[in-house]
Z-matrix of the N, CA and C atoms (Angstrom, degrees):
N
C 1 1.441
C 2 1.517 1 108.75
N 3 1.297 2 115.46 1 151.25
C 4 1.453 3 122.13 2 -176.66
C 5 1.523 4 109.68 3 -135.44
N 6 1.302 5 116.94 4 132.46
C 7 1.463 6 122.77 5 174.49
C 8 1.511 7 108.58 6 -128.51
N 9 1.300 8 115.99 7 136.99
C 10 1.453 9 121.00 8 176.31
C 11 1.525 10 108.39 9 -102.80
N 12 1.319 11 115.71 10 128.47
C 13 1.456 12 122.12 11 177.85
C 14 1.528 13 106.90 12 -108.98
N 15 1.305 14 116.69 13 120.70
C 16 1.463 15 121.43 14 -178.77
C 17 1.527 16 110.29 15 -93.69
N 18 1.311 17 116.20 16 126.93
C 19 1.456 18 120.55 17 175.36
C 20 1.527 19 109.56 18 -94.65
N 21 1.315 20 115.86 19 159.85
C 22 1.463 21 120.59 20 -180.00
C 23 1.525 22 112.53 21 -125.42
N 24 1.334 23 116.83 22 -2.16
C 25 1.462 24 121.73 23 -178.46
C 26 1.525 25 109.30 24 -136.52
N 27 1.338 26 117.33 25 158.25
C 28 1.469 27 119.58 26 177.27
C 29 1.528 28 113.04 27 -60.36
N 30 1.338 29 117.35 28 -36.07
C 31 1.465 30 122.24 29 176.23
C 32 1.512 31 107.47 30 -127.90
N 33 1.321 32 114.91 31 126.31
C 34 1.460 33 117.66 32 -174.07
C 35 1.523 34 110.83 33 -156.39
N 36 1.322 35 115.98 34 140.24
C 37 1.453 36 122.57 35 170.36
C 38 1.519 37 106.61 36 -105.09
N 39 1.318 38 117.05 37 127.83
C 40 1.464 39 121.84 38 -179.25
C 41 1.521 40 108.30 39 -123.56
N 42 1.310 41 116.43 40 125.76
C 43 1.462 42 121.10 41 177.62
C 44 1.529 43 108.23 42 -77.52
N 45 1.324 44 115.99 43 112.50
C 46 1.471 45 120.78 44 -177.99
C 47 1.527 46 112.35 45 -105.62
N 48 1.325 47 117.24 46 10.45
C 49 1.465 48 121.66 47 -176.13
C 50 1.522 49 112.31 48 -54.61
N 51 1.325 50 117.93 49 -50.12
C 52 1.471 51 120.50 50 -177.14
C 53 1.523 52 111.52 51 -67.65
N 54 1.325 53 117.82 52 -35.15
C 55 1.464 54 120.72 53 178.46
C 56 1.529 55 110.73 54 -67.14
N 57 1.324 56 116.44 55 -40.74
C 58 1.469 57 120.38 56 177.36
C 59 1.525 58 109.99 57 -65.63
N 60 1.323 59 117.38 58 -45.97
C 61 1.469 60 121.23 59 179.48
C 62 1.522 61 111.05 60 -60.15
N 63 1.326 62 117.00 61 -42.16
C 64 1.466 63 121.06 62 179.19
C 65 1.527 64 111.35 63 -65.67
N 66 1.317 65 116.54 64 -41.24
C 67 1.464 66 120.67 65 179.06
C 68 1.521 67 111.04 66 -63.16
N 69 1.328 68 116.61 67 -44.13
C 70 1.470 69 120.42 68 178.41
C 71 1.524 70 110.12 69 -63.99
N 72 1.316 71 117.01 70 -44.59
C 73 1.467 72 121.32 71 -179.68
C 74 1.528 73 111.53 72 -60.35
N 75 1.332 74 117.26 73 -40.35
C 76 1.464 75 121.65 74 -177.29
C 77 1.524 76 113.90 75 -83.43
N 78 1.318 77 117.28 76 -4.36
C 79 1.469 78 120.12 77 179.07
C 80 1.529 79 109.89 78 -82.78
N 81 1.298 80 115.11 79 170.72
C 82 1.467 81 120.66 80 175.73
C 83 1.523 82 111.56 81 -88.74
N 84 1.313 83 116.73 82 1.07
C 85 1.458 84 121.62 83 -178.01
C 86 1.524 85 109.52 84 -81.61
N 87 1.311 86 116.70 85 128.71
C 88 1.459 87 121.53 86 -179.68
C 89 1.519 88 112.80 87 -115.00
N 90 1.325 89 117.05 88 -11.41
C 91 1.456 90 120.94 89 179.85
C 92 1.521 91 107.59 90 -151.57
N 93 1.317 92 116.94 91 131.34
C 94 1.454 93 119.84 92 178.90
C 95 1.513 94 112.46 93 149.03
N 96 1.304 95 115.23 94 -158.99
C 97 1.457 96 122.65 95 -176.52
C 98 1.522 97 109.01 96 -125.44
N 99 1.313 98 116.46 97 134.04
C 100 1.464 99 120.93 98 174.35
C 101 1.525 100 108.19 99 -89.41
N 102 1.307 101 116.44 100 127.71
C 103 1.456 102 121.99 101 178.87
C 104 1.523 103 108.37 102 -106.95
N 105 1.311 104 116.14 103 126.11
C 106 1.455 105 121.83 104 178.82
C 107 1.524 106 107.04 105 -103.57
N 108 1.316 107 116.63 106 122.94
C 109 1.463 108 122.29 107 -175.44
C 110 1.519 109 109.67 108 -131.23
N 111 1.311 110 116.70 109 136.78
C 112 1.462 111 122.04 110 176.57
C 113 1.524 112 107.87 111 -114.09
N 114 1.337 113 117.86 112 112.05
C 115 1.464 114 120.70 113 -176.08
C 116 1.531 115 113.59 114 -84.73
N 117 1.297 116 117.92 115 47.10
C 118 1.460 117 120.10 116 176.79
C 119 1.518 118 109.09 117 -144.50
N 120 1.312 119 116.52 118 146.68
C 121 1.463 120 121.14 119 -173.99
C 122 1.523 121 114.12 120 -82.62
N 123 1.331 122 117.83 121 -6.59
C 124 1.466 123 119.78 122 177.59
C 125 1.526 124 111.73 123 -119.48
N 126 1.326 125 116.18 124 25.97
C 127 1.465 126 121.96 125 176.55
C 128 1.523 127 107.95 126 -136.03
N 129 1.314 128 116.49 127 156.90
C 130 1.451 129 119.63 128 -179.22
C 131 1.511 130 111.70 129 -154.29
N 132 1.321 131 115.31 130 169.71
C 133 1.462 132 122.23 131 177.74
C 134 1.521 133 107.37 132 -122.00
N 135 1.313 134 116.21 133 132.40
C 136 1.456 135 121.24 134 177.70
C 137 1.526 136 108.82 135 -139.27
N 138 1.301 137 116.02 136 162.40
C 139 1.465 138 121.38 137 178.32
C 140 1.523 139 107.59 138 -114.62
N 141 1.329 140 115.46 139 129.85
C 142 1.453 141 120.79 140 177.26
C 143 1.512 142 108.58 141 -159.22
N 144 1.313 143 116.80 142 174.62
C 145 1.460 144 119.81 143 179.35
C 146 1.528 145 110.25 144 -74.21
N 147 1.320 146 115.87 145 159.42
C 148 1.455 147 121.02 146 179.07
C 149 1.527 148 111.27 147 -126.96
N 150 1.317 149 117.42 148 8.87
C 151 1.462 150 120.96 149 -175.64
C 152 1.525 151 112.47 150 -77.10
N 153 1.315 152 117.25 151 -33.55
C 154 1.463 153 121.31 152 -176.16
C 155 1.526 154 109.59 153 -118.44
N 156 1.328 155 118.73 154 112.48
C 157 1.467 156 121.15 155 -179.02
C 158 1.528 157 113.17 156 -62.64
N 159 1.328 158 117.65 157 -18.31
C 160 1.463 159 120.02 158 176.94
C 161 1.523 160 111.84 159 -64.93
N 162 1.327 161 117.44 160 -27.61
C 163 1.466 162 120.71 161 178.52
C 164 1.525 163 109.60 162 -61.31
N 165 1.314 164 117.47 163 -47.12
C 166 1.469 165 121.39 164 179.43
C 167 1.528 166 109.90 165 -63.92
N 168 1.312 167 117.72 166 -45.29
C 169 1.474 168 120.63 167 178.60
C 170 1.526 169 110.66 168 -59.66
N 171 1.319 170 116.80 169 -42.27
C 172 1.466 171 120.56 170 179.08
C 173 1.524 172 111.39 171 -65.00
N 174 1.323 173 116.76 172 -40.49
C 175 1.464 174 119.92 173 179.83
C 176 1.525 175 110.78 174 -64.46
N 177 1.322 176 116.97 175 -45.73
C 178 1.466 177 120.46 176 178.93
C 179 1.523 178 110.20 177 -63.56
N 180 1.317 179 117.28 178 -42.73
C 181 1.461 180 121.36 179 179.02
C 182 1.528 181 111.52 180 -61.22
N 183 1.319 182 116.85 181 -45.47
C 184 1.466 183 121.07 182 179.98
C 185 1.523 184 111.17 183 -64.24
N 186 1.329 185 116.78 184 -42.41
C 187 1.464 186 120.18 185 178.47
C 188 1.523 187 111.13 186 -64.73
N 189 1.336 188 117.13 187 -40.96
C 190 1.466 189 120.93 188 179.30
C 191 1.527 190 111.88 189 -65.32
N 192 1.320 191 117.11 190 -37.74
C 193 1.467 192 120.21 191 178.72
C 194 1.521 193 111.16 192 -69.24
N 195 1.322 194 115.90 193 -38.46
C 196 1.460 195 120.67 194 -177.66
C 197 1.522 196 112.07 195 -78.66
N 198 1.338 197 116.72 196 -37.60
C 199 1.468 198 122.65 197 -177.90
C 200 1.525 199 109.15 198 -130.32
N 201 1.345 200 117.15 199 76.93
C 202 1.467 201 120.25 200 -176.75
C 203 1.527 202 112.39 201 -68.42
N 204 1.311 203 115.44 202 153.59
C 205 1.467 204 121.24 203 179.64
C 206 1.522 205 111.21 204 -56.71
N 207 1.298 206 117.74 205 -41.91
C 208 1.466 207 121.90 206 -176.59
C 209 1.524 208 112.46 207 -101.35
N 210 1.317 209 116.50 208 38.06
C 211 1.458 210 120.77 209 177.60
C 212 1.523 211 111.06 210 -73.18
N 213 1.319 212 115.67 211 173.82
C 214 1.467 213 121.09 212 -179.98
C 215 1.528 214 109.40 213 -86.84
N 216 1.324 215 115.75 214 86.55
C 217 1.457 216 122.24 215 -177.87
C 218 1.525 217 109.91 216 -111.85
N 219 1.313 218 117.51 217 153.13
C 220 1.463 219 122.40 218 178.65
C 221 1.521 220 112.72 219 -86.57
N 222 1.304 221 117.51 220 -28.85
C 223 1.470 222 122.51 221 -178.52
C 224 1.527 223 109.07 222 -60.90
N 225 1.317 224 117.93 223 128.03
C 226 1.467 225 121.89 224 -169.07
C 227 1.527 226 115.29 225 -83.99
N 228 1.315 227 119.80 226 -8.56
C 229 1.469 228 120.69 227 -176.07
C 230 1.527 229 113.47 228 -82.14
N 231 1.311 230 118.05 229 -8.95
C 232 1.455 231 120.69 230 177.67
C 233 1.518 232 115.17 231 82.94
N 234 1.324 233 117.20 232 11.71
C 235 1.466 234 119.27 233 -179.51
C 236 1.531 235 112.72 234 -125.40
N 237 1.319 236 115.96 235 26.97
C 238 1.470 237 119.41 236 178.63
C 239 1.516 238 111.74 237 -58.40
N 240 1.326 239 116.63 238 -38.73
C 241 1.462 240 120.28 239 178.86
C 242 1.525 241 110.78 240 -57.39
N 243 1.325 242 117.38 241 -37.72
C 244 1.469 243 121.32 242 179.96
C 245 1.528 244 111.30 243 -70.00
N 246 1.329 245 117.21 244 -39.41
C 247 1.465 246 120.44 245 177.27
C 248 1.530 247 110.77 246 -62.24
N 249 1.324 248 116.26 247 -44.76
C 250 1.466 249 120.83 248 -178.83
C 251 1.525 250 110.78 249 -65.01
N 252 1.330 251 116.91 250 -46.80
C 253 1.464 252 121.03 251 -179.86
C 254 1.527 253 111.33 252 -61.16
N 255 1.325 254 117.00 253 -42.44
C 256 1.466 255 120.61 254 179.84
C 257 1.526 256 110.85 255 -64.11
N 258 1.322 257 116.72 256 -40.94
C 259 1.466 258 120.03 257 179.22
C 260 1.522 259 111.41 258 -64.88
N 261 1.308 260 116.95 259 -38.44
C 262 1.466 261 120.35 260 179.38
C 263 1.522 262 112.59 261 -71.64
N 264 1.318 263 117.04 262 -36.82
C 265 1.464 264 121.18 263 -176.87
C 266 1.523 265 112.48 264 -74.94
N 267 1.306 266 116.55 265 -32.15
C 268 1.462 267 117.99 266 178.37
C 269 1.475 268 114.78 267 128.74
């Protein structure tokens, strides 16, 4: 099964729990493991709470401070910060 998640910002956390649950429910699979995979090098999947929106703001803030957009990176495309953040997040 395949689901496309559309982002609207350069950095964004999207709760995909209900989409994953719906996909599993609508599949023919009744026993097994659901694998969530992101086929892009500047995106990732992580697990965290969703009750307090400050958690997401804090995570983005911490990542931006540690890996700023205009940091001293060797990668020439200008998105090294995104590659690093995605690798750390999962």
